[in-house]
MARGU-470941 format. One line per field, with one value per residue (C-alpha): residue number from 1; x, y, z. Coordinates in steps of 0.1 Angstrom, whole numbers. Example, Ala and Ser with C-alpha at 12.3 -4.5 7.8 and 13.67 -1.06 7.14 Angstrom:
<atoms>
num c(1  2)
px c(123  137)
py c(-45  -11)
pz c(78  71)
</atoms>
This chain:
<atoms>
num c(1  2  3  4  5  6  7  8  9  10  11  12  13  14  15  16  17  18  19  20  21  22  23  24  25  26  27  28  29  30  31  32  33  34  35  36  37  38  39  40  41  42  43  44  45  46  47  48  49  50  51  52  53  54  55  56  57  58  59  60  61  62  63  64  65  66  67  68  69  70  71  72  73  74  75  76  77  78  79  80  81  82  83  84  85  86  87  88  89  90  91  92  93  94  95  96  97  98  99  100  101  102  103  104  105  106  107  108  109  110  111  112  113  114  115  116  117  118  119  120  121  122  123  124  125  126  127  128  129  130  131  132  133  134  135  136  137  138  139  140  141  142  143  144  145  146  147  148  149  150  151  152  153  154  155  156  157  158  159  160  161  162  163  164  165  166  167  168  169  170  171  172  173  174  175  176  177  178  179  180  181  182  183  184  185  186  187  188  189  190  191  192  193  194  195  196  197  198  199  200  201  202  203  204  205  206  207  208  209  210  211  212  213  214  215  216  217  218  219  220  221  222  223  224  225  226  227  228  229  230  231  232  233  234  235  236  237  238  239  240  241  242  243  244  245  246  247  248  249  250  251  252  253  254  255  256  257  258  259  260  261  262  263  264  265  266  267  268  269  270  271  272  273  274  275  276  277  278  279  280  281  282  283  284  285  286  287  288  289  290  291  292  293  294  295  296  297  298  299  300  301  302  303  304  305  306  307  308  309  310  311  312  313  314  315  316  317  318  319  320  321  322  323  324  325  326  327  328  329  330  331  332  333  334  335  336  337  338  339  340  341  342  343  344  345  346  347  348  349  350  351  352  353  354  355  356  357  358  359  360  361  362  363  364  365  366  367  368  369  370  371  372  373  374  375  376  377  378  379  380  381  382  383  384  385  386  387  388  389  390  391  392  393  394  395  396  397  398  399  400  401  402  403  404  405  406  407  408  409  410  411  412  413  414  415  416  417  418  419  420  421  422  423  424  425  426  427  428  429  430  431  432  433  434  435  436  437  438  439  440  441  442  443  444  445  446  447  448  449  450  451  452  453  454  455  456  457  458  459  460  461  462  463  464  465  466  467  468  469  470  471  472  473  474  475  476  477  478  479  480  481  482  483  484  485  486  487  488  489  490  491  492  493  494  495  496  497  498  499  500  501  502  503  504  505  506  507  508  509  510  511  512  513  514  515  516  517  518  519  520  521  522  523  524  525  526  527  528  529  530  531  532  533  534  535  536  537  538  539  540  541  542  543  544  545  546  547  548  549  550  551  552  553  554  555  556  557  558  559  560  561  562  563  564  565  566  567  568  569  570  571  572  573  574  575  576  577  578  579  580  581  582  583  584  585  586  587  588  589  590  591  592  593  594  595  596  597  598  599  600  601  602  603  604  605  606  607  608  609  610  611  612  613  614  615  616  617  618  619  620  621  622  623  624  625  626  627  628  629  630  631  632  633  634  635  636  637  638  639  640  641  642  643  644  645  646  647  648  649  650  651  652  653  654  655  656  657  658  659  660  661  662  663  664  665  666  667  668  669  670  671  672  673  674  675  676  677  678  679  680  681  682  683  684  685  686  687  688  689  690  691  692  693  694  695  696  697  698  699  700  701  702  703  704  705  706  707  708  709  710  711  712  713  714  715  716  717  718  719  720  721  722  723  724  725  726  727  728  729  730  731  732  733  734  735  736  737  738  739  740  741  742  743  744  745  746  747  748  749  750  751  752  753  754  755  756  757  758  759  760  761  762  763  764  765  766  767  768  769  770  771  772  773  774  775  776  777  778  779  780  781  782  783  784  785  786  787  788  789  790  791  792  793  794  795  796  797  798  799  800  801  802  803  804  805  806  807  808  809  810  811  812  813  814  815  816  817  818  819  820  821  822  823  824  825  826  827  828  829  830  831  832  833  834  835  836  837  838  839  840  841  842  843  844  845  846  847  848  849  850  851  852  853  854  855  856  857  858  859  860  861  862  863  864  865  866  867  868  869  870  871  872  873  874  875  876  877  878  879  880  881  882  883  884  885  886  887  888  889  890  891  892  893  894  895  896  897  898  899  900  901  902  903  904  905  906  907  908  909  910  911  912  913  914  915  916  917  918  919  920  921  922  923  924  925  926  927  928)
px c(446  462  493  489  489  518  541  538  548  577  587  583  603  632  633  635  658  694  722  732  705  687  653  632  619  591  591  566  566  557  529  517  515  493  476  463  455  436  412  406  396  374  355  348  333  311  297  290  277  252  241  237  225  231  265  266  279  307  317  323  349  365  369  389  408  417  426  445  466  470  477  505  521  542  564  564  606  602  579  581  575  545  533  537  517  488  489  486  456  434  445  428  397  395  398  371  346  354  341  312  303  305  285  260  259  261  252  214  213  187  186  165  140  132  125  106  83  84  69  45  32  32  14  -16  -17  -16  -49  -67  -60  -70  -106  -112  -110  -129  -161  -154  -153  -181  -205  -200  -199  -233  -217  -198  -209  -225  -246  -256  -289  -305  -328  -310  -314  -347  -351  -324  -294  -260  -247  -276  -262  -229  -231  -257  -229  -201  -190  -204  -178  -151  -156  -158  -128  -108  -120  -108  -74  -69  -81  -57  -30  -32  -35  -4  15  2  10  43  46  36  64  92  78  82  122  130  111  143  166  147  143  181  195  207  186  175  138  102  94  108  114  86  65  81  70  35  31  39  20  -9  -5  1  -37  -47  -31  -47  -82  -82  -60  -86  -117  -103  -105  -144  -132  -116  -145  -174  -156  -160  -194  -213  -250  -273  -286  -320  -331  -322  -338  -370  -398  -437  -463  -486  -475  -464  -488  -470  -448  -418  -398  -420  -405  -368  -365  -378  -356  -328  -338  -341  -305  -297  -316  -290  -257  -268  -277  -244  -220  -240  -231  -196  -193  -198  -175  -149  -150  -149  -119  -100  -107  -95  -63  -54  -58  -30  -8  -8  -10  25  38  42  30  29  -3  -6  -6  -26  -57  -50  -48  -84  -114  -129  -101  -106  -144  -127  -102  -113  -137  -130  -126  -94  -75  -60  -101  -112  -82  -94  -126  -122  -111  -144  -167  -151  -159  -198  -199  -185  -211  -237  -229  -226  -262  -277  -261  -277  -311  -311  -298  -330  -353  -341  -338  -374  -390  -371  -382  -351  -345  -304  -280  -258  -276  -248  -237  -239  -269  -290  -275  -298  -301  -320  -358  -370  -411  -403  -388  -421  -420  -391  -366  -373  -377  -343  -326  -340  -324  -292  -288  -298  -277  -247  -248  -256  -227  -207  -223  -215  -178  -175  -192  -167  -139  -149  -154  -124  -107  -127  -119  -83  -77  -95  -72  -45  -64  -60  -22  -14  -41  -17  16  1  -16  19  43  53  52  57  101  124  150  178  168  183  177  169  192  168  171  207  210  182  206  239  220  205  240  252  222  210  177  159  165  142  122  130  103  115  102  67  55  46  23  -8  -20  -38  -4  -15  12  0  13  17  20  47  49  59  93  117  121  125  153  136  178  185  161  167  201  197  227  255  276  247  240  280  275  244  270  293  266  269  300  291  260  273  296  269  250  237  259  288  279  282  313  332  316  326  363  371  360  380  410  405  414  440  463  479  493  508  530  563  554  523  527  541  513  487  499  507  479  456  437  431  396  380  389  370  339  340  335  304  288  280  246  230  208  215  186  197  232  220  204  239  259  238  235  274  285  258  267  305  302  283  311  336  318  310  350  352  327  336  373  370  339  360  387  415  411  412  389  362  367  362  330  317  332  303  276  286  281  250  238  248  233  206  189  205  185  160  160  179  174  200  222  251  248  253  278  301  298  304  331  349  344  361  391  396  391  409  436  445  439  466  491  492  490  520  537  544  576  557  527  549  568  546  555  522  531  509  482  469  429  415  437  432  397  391  414  391  364  380  388  355  341  362  355  316  321  338  317  287  304  308  277  262  296  293  259  235  213  179  156  126  146  145  114  99  116  107  71  71  88  61  30  46  51  9  0  20  -3  -30  -29  -21  -52  -70  -58  -62  -92  -103  -87  -100  -136  -128  -110  -120  -85  -59  -51  -43  -9  -1  3  36  39  -1  2  -24  5  30  7  3  39  45  19  38  70  49  35  66  85  54  52  95  93  61  79  110  92  82  115  122  98  110  147  129  129  164  164  185  158  168  138  106  90  92  52  57  22  12  38  22  -10  3  20  -14  -33  -8  -10  -48  -48  -22  -48  -81  -60  -48  -81  -101  -69  -81  -114  -110  -95  -128  -139  -122  -136  -172  -172  -165  -195  -221  -231  -241  -205  -207  -239  -224  -194  -214  -234  -204  -194  -157  -147  -108  -108  -124  -108  -73  -76  -71  -34  -27  -35  -13  11  12  6  46  59  50  58  96  105  89  62  32  -2  -23  -54  -89  -77  -102  -106  -135  -165  -170  -145  -167  -173  -211  -214  -201  -234  -264  -296  -319  -297  -289  -311  -283  -274  -302  -303  -318  -281  -268  -257  -244  -204  -185  -215  -206  -167  -184  -198  -165  -148  -171  -164  -128  -131  -147  -123  -91  -111  -117  -82  -68  -89  -68  -36  -40  -54  -23  -3  -16  -6  31  39  7  -11  -6  -35  -29  -64  -76  -105  -122  -119  -140  -134  -137  -122  -143  -139  -170  -162  -138  -128  -103  -93  -109  -142  -155  -155  -116)
py c(403  409  428  394  372  390  394  353  350  371  351  317  336  344  309  293  316  305  331  349  342  371  375  379  358  328  312  278  287  322  313  282  305  332  306  293  331  335  300  312  346  339  307  332  360  340  323  357  372  338  343  376  394  426  425  417  448  450  413  422  449  426  396  420  439  404  383  418  414  377  373  402  384  361  385  409  405  426  437  478  460  451  480  503  480  476  510  518  496  508  544  530  518  543  576  554  549  588  598  580  594  628  626  608  638  668  657  652  634  611  601  570  594  605  571  561  591  588  555  560  591  561  537  564  571  534  530  557  545  509  523  532  498  483  507  494  462  463  476  445  423  417  397  372  335  351  371  346  338  306  307  311  274  278  304  295  274  272  283  312  324  324  348  367  376  373  412  411  385  399  433  415  399  428  446  417  416  453  449  422  438  473  450  429  462  478  450  446  485  478  450  475  503  478  473  509  524  507  528  560  552  549  576  615  640  674  673  675  641  629  588  582  601  576  549  561  572  533  520  538  530  490  495  509  481  454  464  478  449  426  444  432  396  406  393  357  356  361  335  311  313  286  288  258  245  255  217  224  263  250  260  233  238  229  266  281  269  273  307  293  310  344  340  333  355  387  374  375  412  420  414  427  461  455  455  483  507  494  506  539  540  529  556  583  573  563  601  610  588  598  631  623  612  641  659  640  644  682  682  662  680  648  668  704  719  731  691  685  704  694  655  656  677  675  690  717  719  719  746  767  781  818  805  802  772  761  764  746  715  713  704  682  652  656  658  633  613  621  608  573  567  579  554  526  536  540  509  490  503  493  457  457  463  442  406  415  414  378  373  364  364  360  363  331  303  283  270  231  238  254  227  226  197  196  189  162  145  139  176  198  234  244  229  249  279  273  268  306  316  299  320  354  345  336  369  390  378  391  423  423  417  443  471  465  460  495  507  494  515  546  543  538  567  585  581  592  626  629  624  647  674  665  671  703  717  707  726  694  706  742  737  714  702  682  645  617  580  568  542  516  518  522  490  471  480  464  431  426  429  405  380  386  406  370  360  338  356  350  331  309  326  326  313  337  343  361  385  353  337  308  302  304  278  282  260  242  272  293  277  267  240  205  184  148  132  147  155  194  197  192  201  230  203  190  231  234  203  218  249  228  212  243  237  208  221  257  235  213  242  261  295  270  248  278  292  262  259  296  289  256  275  308  286  265  292  312  280  293  322  303  279  289  275  298  328  350  349  353  385  397  389  404  370  386  398  364  356  386  376  344  355  379  354  323  320  288  272  264  283  318  304  305  337  352  338  350  384  390  377  396  427  423  420  454  465  459  476  512  513  509  538  559  559  561  588  617  603  596  628  631  653  640  604  617  629  605  579  600  597  560  556  572  548  520  534  541  505  493  516  504  472  460  425  428  448  422  420  456  463  433  452  490  472  459  497  509  486  488  533  538  513  535  567  558  549  587  597  581  569  535  530  531  508  482  482  456  427  439  443  471  469  493  496  469  443  451  451  414  404  421  404  365  374  379  352  329  345  339  306  289  303  283  250  252  262  229  208  182  185  210  228  232  258  235  216  246  260  226  234  264  256  230  259  281  259  251  287  291  260  286  310  296  285  321  330  307  314  352  352  328  356  386  369  354  384  422  430  410  434  458  473  493  457  442  415  406  367  389  411  382  364  393  399  360  365  393  379  345  371  386  355  340  369  364  331  339  369  346  316  333  348  316  304  331  317  283  296  291  259  229  210  176  140  157  190  209  214  249  258  232  251  284  280  264  299  320  294  297  333  337  319  343  371  359  347  382  397  374  388  422  415  403  432  446  426  436  472  461  441  475  495  465  436  414  402  388  365  356  342  331  308  294  258  258  227  227  195  209  240  227  199  227  231  190  191  219  208  172  190  208  172  156  182  188  152  138  117  104  115  94  81  100  132  162  195  202  218  233  260  288  309  307  268  270  288  266  260  270  306  312  346  363  363  374  403  425  428  440  472  460  461  429  418  425  417  383  377  385  363  337  345  344  311  293  311  289  262  262  273  242  217  231  230  192  183  203  185  152  160  163  135  107  91  61  38  2  -6  -19  -1  -12  19  22  29  65  69  66  43  18  7  -1  -24  -31  -61  -55  -45  -14  9  23)
pz c(1469  1442  1460  1484  1453  1432  1467  1472  1434  1441  1467  1452  1421  1448  1467  1433  1415  1418  1433  1403  1380  1364  1380  1347  1329  1328  1363  1371  1411  1407  1378  1401  1429  1407  1390  1426  1436  1402  1410  1442  1439  1405  1426  1451  1438  1414  1449  1455  1426  1426  1457  1462  1429  1439  1440  1402  1387  1415  1412  1376  1384  1410  1381  1358  1386  1398  1361  1352  1379  1382  1346  1343  1381  1371  1351  1382  1391  1423  1448  1438  1402  1414  1437  1408  1386  1409  1414  1381  1375  1408  1394  1364  1381  1406  1378  1360  1387  1400  1368  1367  1399  1392  1358  1381  1404  1382  1347  1345  1378  1382  1419  1436  1447  1409  1394  1429  1420  1382  1384  1414  1388  1360  1381  1389  1352  1345  1372  1354  1323  1340  1358  1318  1302  1334  1326  1290  1296  1324  1293  1274  1301  1287  1263  1289  1302  1328  1308  1280  1278  1293  1270  1236  1223  1222  1199  1172  1162  1168  1140  1136  1171  1164  1134  1155  1178  1162  1162  1198  1209  1195  1207  1241  1238  1224  1258  1274  1262  1267  1304  1307  1294  1314  1344  1339  1338  1365  1385  1371  1379  1414  1419  1402  1430  1458  1450  1439  1471  1495  1471  1475  1513  1516  1501  1515  1497  1491  1483  1496  1507  1543  1543  1565  1537  1510  1527  1538  1500  1490  1514  1500  1463  1474  1491  1455  1437  1455  1446  1417  1400  1420  1399  1367  1376  1369  1334  1345  1368  1341  1319  1344  1360  1345  1346  1347  1314  1295  1313  1350  1349  1326  1352  1355  1334  1364  1376  1355  1325  1287  1299  1311  1286  1284  1324  1322  1290  1318  1341  1312  1307  1339  1343  1315  1324  1359  1344  1325  1351  1370  1343  1343  1384  1373  1352  1372  1402  1373  1363  1402  1402  1377  1382  1420  1405  1392  1418  1436  1412  1411  1444  1454  1422  1403  1377  1366  1372  1335  1325  1348  1345  1301  1316  1336  1322  1356  1373  1350  1363  1400  1398  1375  1398  1417  1452  1464  1455  1487  1501  1476  1481  1517  1510  1485  1503  1521  1489  1472  1504  1502  1468  1474  1501  1477  1451  1482  1491  1456  1444  1477  1469  1429  1444  1466  1445  1418  1445  1459  1422  1416  1454  1464  1501  1503  1481  1493  1474  1458  1491  1500  1525  1492  1468  1435  1418  1382  1386  1386  1396  1430  1438  1424  1421  1451  1426  1399  1418  1433  1399  1394  1421  1419  1384  1401  1436  1415  1390  1425  1442  1410  1412  1450  1442  1413  1439  1470  1450  1434  1465  1481  1452  1460  1498  1489  1463  1494  1514  1487  1488  1522  1520  1496  1516  1550  1531  1512  1548  1569  1545  1532  1496  1502  1510  1505  1533  1532  1541  1555  1560  1596  1617  1611  1572  1577  1598  1577  1545  1561  1568  1537  1517  1545  1547  1512  1509  1501  1537  1554  1582  1620  1628  1656  1685  1676  1709  1735  1767  1764  1796  1812  1815  1789  1763  1726  1704  1666  1640  1625  1595  1621  1631  1611  1586  1605  1594  1585  1590  1621  1658  1671  1693  1728  1741  1733  1719  1696  1687  1681  1651  1634  1630  1616  1592  1575  1559  1537  1530  1515  1495  1478  1471  1433  1440  1449  1417  1395  1410  1405  1368  1358  1377  1352  1319  1334  1341  1310  1287  1320  1317  1287  1307  1328  1306  1292  1255  1250  1275  1255  1231  1257  1266  1232  1216  1247  1255  1289  1278  1266  1303  1314  1287  1296  1333  1327  1298  1317  1330  1351  1325  1291  1280  1285  1278  1240  1241  1257  1231  1201  1212  1226  1195  1178  1195  1194  1155  1158  1185  1155  1128  1152  1156  1119  1110  1143  1131  1094  1091  1103  1085  1114  1128  1165  1176  1153  1165  1203  1193  1170  1205  1221  1197  1203  1238  1240  1215  1232  1268  1255  1242  1277  1295  1269  1269  1305  1291  1265  1289  1296  1253  1249  1273  1255  1223  1238  1257  1223  1207  1237  1238  1197  1198  1232  1223  1186  1210  1233  1212  1196  1226  1247  1216  1198  1219  1250  1245  1226  1259  1280  1251  1234  1192  1180  1154  1129  1137  1109  1121  1157  1156  1144  1175  1199  1180  1181  1215  1229  1203  1221  1258  1250  1232  1262  1288  1267  1266  1302  1308  1289  1300  1315  1327  1311  1338  1312  1318  1316  1345  1365  1356  1370  1403  1401  1399  1425  1451  1438  1444  1478  1490  1474  1499  1527  1516  1513  1549  1561  1543  1562  1596  1590  1581  1611  1629  1617  1620  1654  1674  1667  1677  1654  1630  1656  1640  1678  1690  1676  1694  1687  1668  1643  1631  1629  1606  1587  1583  1574  1548  1533  1531  1513  1490  1478  1474  1453  1430  1424  1415  1393  1374  1374  1361  1332  1327  1322  1305  1273  1277  1268  1236  1230  1251  1225  1218  1222  1221  1219  1226  1255  1273  1273  1270  1298  1318  1306  1318  1351  1357  1351  1370  1400  1390  1394  1429  1441  1429  1447  1480  1483  1472  1501  1526  1517  1519  1558  1565  1566  1596  1627  1616  1609  1645  1663  1643  1638  1650  1618  1618  1656  1650  1617  1634  1660  1635  1619  1618  1613  1593  1592  1573  1546  1543  1550  1522  1491  1514  1509  1473  1465  1488  1472  1435  1444  1458  1429  1397  1419  1422  1387  1403  1394  1415  1434  1417  1425  1434  1439  1450  1481  1466  1502  1507  1515  1548  1542  1541  1575  1585  1605  1586  1613  1617  1576  1577  1585  1553  1541  1516  1541  1561  1526  1544  1576  1574  1563  1542  1507  1519  1522  1491  1479  1500  1489  1451  1452  1470  1441  1419  1438  1440  1403  1396  1419  1403  1371  1381  1393  1357  1338  1364  1359  1323  1331  1355  1353  1379  1397  1383  1372  1361  1328  1309  1279  1254  1225  1192  1199  1226  1252  1281  1278  1314  1338  1367  1398  1414  1445  1430  1418  1390  1390)
</atoms>
């Protein structure tokens, strides 16, 4: 592009220069041609940079190259001079890239595979820490709401109770905070693994693992992450659980005399003992799993054997025997599987005994069919007995939830152990080999670069014909988004018109808008290089670096622009001061300057790797340091006459450094001005838009999960991964795509929330706390839906191993209207917050969004505790608990969105002096 632009400028100069006149000096036509080429290149590369973030680093290099080329282009008199200039600049860039490639490959090389396995090691070590934190939390679970004594109000006053439990509550909150932090770190590491596994699979390397091994290992780690992070949700569930009030469970004297409080106290004591035994059982399993993780790390050579023995006390007991280690390794997985199954059997016996003592025949006592109300004179003994069953049932749900997820975590770690042992047995870990990416991976890489890694999956042809010749029709969500302004094309001409409409849609997109902003910002400074009175000033004062900093520092939103402005200026000042220290601390000796220059670069990029958030700012400081020291050393090497041959005067370092600071400062300042002018894009507006998109994705994810559960309950073969054409496989693929986008969007919103602190404050305060709560609740719904999808994955296997799930399926009454109300509500919330429109009145979440609510009353025995060991029974309990939390979080989201956008309500209310509503009415009658 630079050669083409300069060639056009030179030809324009020749055509506008009078015969016999000198071809050097200023030429307006050549300046205009180069300016046009600069505008087009800056616009195009920044559109690509915004649309494809993967090209951010190459786009910066391209921008600097074209800026240098087109700024000096009007001065090139001949094509030979132009080619010589471009050649020198190109050689300069290629030399730098060659040196960097050489250093990356030969000097302490860090491959993508090494990064992936380092993160995998950290992931497994984090799992060990999380298991210990979960065990510690189970030990203090008795201080949560679910374990709160319902007789406490009868025994002491509120102040006495607060004093008695204050220290215990502090310990509970401390363990809760630790558990939440470790879970968040594990999920963040899992997201990082998901990104880096792509690069690890694409890499040509010399090592143990093939591409298929890396893919399988990453899948196993993902299967561990879901249940182990889901187990941490017990902290949230225990605080969400609302038990009936004391009055609701007060037992009638006609049956129990005056001993009702004693019975409730005995129930509380029995529950506390059960929680204690649960913690003891969990401790045994946690120790076994900790030993297993250390065993995996040792077999896969992710940590040295000596370190593995030191980090796990249990591992030392396993590997210090006189038996051959090879024989011991082969039997480790079988031994682990036996311990896992023993844990399940023992827990089933304990739960059976506890339930029989309570007289609890069914675990599902909070369904619509068994809805309980406070006792009255009409309901007699039954309601009181049922109220006790409600409390016991809710508590039992939580235990089944915990046990299932711990059991699933154990099975996932067992799969990792078997994977590690298999790699040892098939000699994968004994020798290294050259590893090349598969052809399919290379094709996907090229497609990703062209279409973007975040492109929508192709779901346009999901309708299929099954073996019986019947056409299976899928919902609208499997097809492309409909255009409300145009019907689908009916002929070839209309299809061609649809493709043409993509052109104006492209020019109205956000990347094009950002590219236009950057172009205007760059040209507002670059115009100096193309005007006769100012072009010499531009060249002498090296203003070209001002253009580079303007392009690098611009961001789409005003909050991040303020952050970039402050960060770039701060690090540029540090770079100037660092250059002074670098130059004068060794008394301007060349050898000493080079040595300290190396130390300063190491210092800069250590922090760039340690704090990626400040990468652009640190690079700005390092660039300032390089330009100052590099120019001074260059003058010493080539001499002063050659240094000033380009028309740039020589400045000593004490003058050059402030000039560089002013150049960079002006560049970032201009970039900031054109970010907020003429129309600023605020962080809160982007956050609101992303939140609306997140809620809509959540509605899609909920629909996918609901369809997945129905499919797995009804069709045993829906999860057969070998049937590529199976609609169950396609549904799983779409659900995974939606989940990945939702996680990326949640992380993006948290980033916007952090930049909101730098947002210019005009008008009222930004409701940051409300947005934070909305993001947290959206994350909770995503987590619980993922747990539901994970728990339902056991249904197809349960169909083949037992008839219980088939009986459960045959007794369900599928009520689509109730199960889809949440989807409608989330879609409505998304549209409301995206458009800033008030919600409709009386928006309520459904109460019967549960599998067990669809069981007919006459066959309710299918949910009796006698079936607790049946495959799929515990999974149904997990789905039930998670569904209740989804409904609860959705109800909170409705309240938070209503607080942001309001509600359509023109009724009147009479508000008392205390703020309570004493009455309300509507024109058509009835309460409002």
